[in-house]
C-alpha positions in Angstrom: 0.1 0.0 0.0 1.1 3.4 -1.0 -0.2 7.3 -0.6 -0.1 9.5 -3.5 1.4 12.6 -1.9 0.6 16.3 -3.1 1.3 19.8 -1.7 -1.7 22.2 -1.9 -2.5 25.7 -1.4 -6.1 26.6 -1.6 -7.5 30.1 -2.7 -11.4 29.4 -2.5 -12.7 30.6 1.2 -14.5 27.2 1.3 -15.3 24.0 -0.7 -17.6 21.2 0.3 -17.4 17.8 -1.6 -16.5 14.3 -1.3 -14.3 11.4 -3.1 -13.7 7.6 -3.6 -10.7 7.4 -1.5 -9.3 8.0 1.8 -7.6 11.3 2.2 -5.4 12.4 5.1 -4.6 16.2 5.5 -1.3 17.5 7.0 -1.2 21.5 7.9 2.3 22.9 7.2 1.8 26.4 7.2 -1.5 28.5 8.3 -4.6 26.7 9.7 -8.1 25.3 8.0 -11.5 24.8 9.5 -12.2 21.2 8.3 -16.0 19.6 8.7 -15.3 16.0 7.9 -19.1 15.2 8.8 -18.2 13.4 11.7 -16.2 16.4 13.5 -15.6 20.0 13.1 -12.3 21.5 14.0 -9.7 24.0 13.2 -6.7 22.0 12.4 -2.9 23.4 12.4 0.6 22.1 12.0 1.2 18.9 14.1 -2.1 17.6 13.1 -3.7 15.3 11.0 -7.4 15.4 9.4 -8.7 11.9 8.3 -11.4 12.2 5.7 -12.8 8.6 5.0 -13.9 7.4 1.6 -17.3 8.8 0.5 -17.7 11.2 3.5 -18.6 15.1 2.1 -16.4 17.2 3.9 -16.4 21.1 3.9 -12.6 22.6 3.8 -12.3 26.2 4.9 -8.7 27.0 4.7 -6.7 30.4 5.8 -5.3 32.9 3.4 -1.6 31.6 2.3 -1.8 28.1 4.1 -0.2 25.1 2.6 -1.2 21.3 3.0 0.4 18.1 2.5 -2.4 15.5 1.3 -2.0 12.0 1.3 -4.6 10.0 -1.0 -5.0 6.3 -0.7 -7.3 3.7 -1.4 -7.3 2.3 2.3 -5.9 3.9 5.8 -2.7 2.7 7.6 -3.6 0.1 10.0 -2.7 2.1 12.6 -5.6 4.3 11.7 -8.2 1.9 11.1 -9.4 1.7 14.4 -9.3 5.3 15.4 -12.7 7.0 15.8 -11.4 10.6 16.0 -11.2 12.7 12.6 -8.5 15.1 14.0 -5.1 13.5 15.6 -1.8 14.8 16.6 1.2 13.6 14.8 4.6 13.1 16.1 7.5 15.6 15.3 9.2 12.9 13.1 6.2 12.5 11.1 5.7 16.2 11.0 9.4 16.6 9.8 8.9 13.7 7.1 5.9 16.0 5.7 8.3 19.0 5.2 11.0 17.0 3.5 8.0 15.7 1.4 7.4 18.9 0.7 10.9 20.2 -0.3 10.8 17.3 -2.6 7.8 17.8 -4.3 8.6 21.6 -4.7 11.9 20.9 -6.4 11.1 18.4 -9.0 8.9 15.9 -10.7 10.4 12.3 -10.3 7.7 9.3 -10.2 10.2 6.9 -8.9 10.9 9.1 -5.9 7.2 10.0 -5.4 6.4 6.2 -5.3 9.2 5.6 -2.7 7.9 8.5 -0.6 4.2 7.3 -0.6 5.6 3.5 0.4 7.7 5.1 2.9 5.0 7.7 4.3 2.9 4.8 4.7 5.2 2.6 6.6 6.0 5.7 8.8 2.2 6.1 9.7 2.3 2.4 10.6 4.7 3.0 13.2 2.9 5.6 15.3 0.7 5.6 18.1 -1.8 8.3 17.5 -2.9 10.8 20.2 -6.5 12.1 19.3 -8.3 14.7 21.6 -5.9 16.0 24.3 -6.2 19.3 26.0 -4.4 21.8 24.4 -2.7 22.9 27.9 -1.0 19.5 28.2 -0.2 19.4 24.4 1.5 22.5 25.1 3.4 20.9 27.8 4.3 17.9 25.7 5.7 20.0 22.9 7.8 21.8 25.7 9.5 18.7 26.8 10.0 17.6 23.4 12.2 20.7 22.1 15.4 19.7 24.2 15.3 16.5 26.2 18.5 17.3 28.0 16.6 19.6 30.1 15.0 18.4 33.5 11.9 21.2 34.1 10.5 21.1 37.3 6.8 20.5 37.7 6.3 24.0 38.8 7.7 25.1 35.5 5.7 22.7 33.4 2.3 23.9 35.5 3.4 27.4 34.8 3.5 26.3 30.9 0.0 25.0 30.7 -1.2 28.2 33.2 -2.4 25.5 35.8 -1.6 25.3 39.4 0.7 22.2 40.2 -2.3 20.0 41.5 -4.4 20.8 38.6 -1.4 20.3 36.3 -0.5 16.9 38.0 -4.1 15.4 37.8 -4.9 16.8 34.1 -1.8 15.3 32.8 -2.4 12.2 34.4 -5.8 12.1 32.9 -4.9 13.0 29.2 -2.0 11.0 28.9 -2.1 8.0 31.4 1.1 8.9 32.6 2.7 11.2 34.9 5.0 14.0 33.3 8.2 11.9 34.7 7.2 8.7 33.0 6.2 10.9 29.9 9.7 12.5 29.9 11.7 9.3 30.2 9.9 7.7 27.6 11.0 10.2 25.3 14.3 10.2 26.3 14.8 6.4 26.1 13.2 6.5 22.7 15.6 9.2 21.5 18.6 7.7 23.5 17.8 4.2 21.5 17.3 5.8 18.0 20.6 7.9 18.5 22.5 4.6 19.6 21.4 2.4 16.4 21.4 5.4 13.8 24.4 7.3 14.7 28.1 6.7 15.9 27.8 9.5 18.6 29.6 8.2 21.8 27.4 7.0 24.3 28.5 9.7 26.7 27.1 12.5 24.5 23.8 10.5 23.7 23.4 10.4 27.6 24.1 14.0 27.6 21.4 14.9 24.7 18.6 13.0 26.6 19.3 14.8 30.1 22.2 12.4 31.9 25.4 14.0 32.7 26.8 10.7 34.4 27.0 7.7 31.9 26.7 5.1 34.4 23.2 6.5 35.8 22.3 6.6 31.9 23.2 3.1 31.6 21.5 1.8 34.4 18.3 3.6 33.5 18.5 2.2 30.0 19.1 -1.1 31.0 16.0 -0.7 33.1 13.8 0.6 30.7 14.8 -1.7 27.6 16.2 -4.7 29.6 19.6 -4.6 27.7 22.6 -1.9 28.3 23.1 0.8 25.6 26.7 -0.5 24.8 24.7 -4.0 23.2 23.4 -1.6 20.5 26.9 -0.8 19.5 27.8 -4.6 18.6 27.7 -5.2 14.9 
């Protein structure tokens, strides 16, 4: 399965239509109001809008906005059981969207376009998507993802969310199912594993990049999380 990818800018105020395929819309610049027939919301960069085959939907983009649109005959497996039309995407997915934008705007290459469509579906199938999440908590998650070497205190995160400390902790747990500390740990460990596998950075540098100045503390935490020491990923 592959997706047909295109970059679109719209000059109309709004349009209502349907089509005989599934469509995923990823805002890259600006926002758009979309009524999918199931849900109505304003979408912005960092989100994906799922339009089902045959569903009549209304699209009202802001002036100058741009979108990556993926047309496909069926949804990726990771999306088939989602009940929401609007979902949040990870930073790697959003980065890939911008990569596709640069490639499509630069040249016409059927072979490259077909490959990107296949990669895109594979990337989406690897994701765990977040649907409705309180924007105050979404803002905190983005704040944490900006620099995993930092360990902001809970009081600072509560300020980012504009909540009291007790309100913040309760809402974060309700929206994500984890504590802020557990969420940050997951982000750090997944990032560390990716750097260990895909780069030749020294383990000490990787540890520092994910918030550990002491390599032994990092190794202990990594081993506890994945059941193997970080050095084992460097044995090829």
